[in-house]
C-alpha positions in Angstrom: 71.8 70.4 140.7 75.3 69.7 139.2 76.7 68.9 142.7 73.9 66.6 143.9 75.9 63.6 143.1 78.5 64.5 145.4 78.1 63.0 149.0 80.2 64.4 151.5 80.7 68.0 152.5 84.6 67.9 151.8 83.7 67.0 148.4 81.1 69.8 147.9 83.6 72.0 149.3 86.3 70.9 147.1 84.2 71.3 143.9 82.8 74.5 144.9 86.5 75.8 145.4 87.6 74.2 142.2 84.3 75.9 140.2 85.3 79.2 141.7 88.9 78.8 140.6 88.0 77.7 137.2 85.6 80.3 136.5 87.8 83.1 137.5 90.5 81.7 135.1 87.9 81.3 132.2 86.6 84.9 133.1 90.0 86.4 132.9 90.8 85.1 129.2 87.2 85.8 128.1 85.5 88.6 130.1 82.2 88.5 128.0 80.6 85.1 129.1 77.3 84.7 130.4 76.1 82.5 133.5 74.9 79.8 131.3 78.4 78.9 130.6 79.2 78.9 134.3 76.2 76.2 134.8 78.1 74.2 131.9 81.4 74.5 133.8 79.6 73.4 137.2 78.4 70.3 135.4 81.9 69.6 134.2 83.5 70.1 137.9 80.7 67.6 139.2 81.8 65.1 136.4 85.3 65.4 137.2 85.3 65.6 140.9 85.9 61.8 141.5 89.0 61.7 139.3 91.0 64.8 140.7 93.5 64.8 143.2 92.5 68.2 144.6 91.1 71.6 144.0 94.1 72.8 141.9 94.0 69.7 139.9 90.0 69.6 139.5 90.0 73.3 138.4 92.7 72.7 135.9 90.8 69.5 134.4 87.5 71.4 134.2 89.1 74.5 132.3 90.8 72.1 129.7 87.5 70.3 129.4 85.6 73.5 129.2 87.8 75.1 126.5 87.9 71.6 124.5 
């Protein structure tokens, strides 16, 4: 579980919102992508969650790292 390292409900909600936003961004630019890539993105979001200021920042950082 990528988000198991997050402790509080606020952190979980923020990570989930960022994951959804980042996934939407990625899917719009590359519509044919499989669910394994979503799992990879979830791991990226979880790893960046402690560094981000808010959901938008977290989503942006995750998209950048996903594409790198």
